[in-house]
ZAMARGU-4260 file (C-alpha; in steps of 0.2 Angstrom, whole numbers, plus 5000, padded with zeros to 4 digits):
<rodrens>
0) 5153/5147/5018 | 5149/5139/5001 | 5166/5131/5001 | 5162/5123/5018 | 5146/5116/5011
5) 5155/5108/4996 | 5169/5102/5007 | 5156/5093/5019 | 5149/5084/5004 | 5166/5079/4996
10) 5172/5072/5013 | 5158/5059/5013 | 5165/5042/5008 | 5159/5034/4992 | 5151/5019/5001
15) 5140/5031/5010 | 5134/5039/4994 | 5130/5022/4986 | 5120/5017/5002 | 5110/5033/5001
20) 5106/5031/4983 | 5102/5013/4984 | 5091/5016/4999 | 5082/5030/4991 | 5077/5019/4977
25) 5073/5002/4986 | 5064/5009/5001 | 5050/5017/4990 | 5050/5003/4979 | 5047/4991/4993
30) 5032/5002/5000 | 5025/5003/4982 | 5025/4984/4980 | 5019/4980/4997 | 5004/4992/4994
35) 5000/4983/4977 | 5001/4966/4986 | 4989/4972/4999 | 4977/4978/4986 | 4978/4962/4977
40) 4975/4951/4992 | 4961/4962/4998 | 4952/4961/4981 | 4954/4942/4980 | 4945/4939/4996
45) 4928/4930/4993 | 4917/4943/5000 | 4925/4956/4988 | 4923/4945/4973 | 4905/4941/4977
50) 4900/4959/4978 | 4912/4966/4966 | 4899/4971/4954 | 4888/4980/4967 | 4903/4989/4975
55) 4907/4998/4959 | 4890/5007/4959 | 4884/5020/4971 | 4868/5010/4976 | 4865/5003/4993
60) 4865/4984/4996 | 4853/4976/5008 | 4857/4958/5013 | 4844/4948/5023 | 4849/4931/5029
65) 4834/4922/5036 | 4844/4910/5046 | 4851/4924/5057 | 4834/4933/5059 | 4827/4935/5076
70) 4810/4934/5070 | 4809/4915/5068 | 4814/4912/5087
</rodrens>
């Protein structure tokens, strides 16, 4: 049985092994870089830059915009 397992892996062509090794390196690398790019883009949004100092603390932020208030109508 052990010989059958070894023969199975030895019968696989060299090109297939190369493809498997390269894809096992490049696919996780692409996912990692895409995640880092997403974090960079989200952190560079104006709303995140504006409230970056407040978002790091655990305090609540209350924002009042008088132009959008219904009390003036």
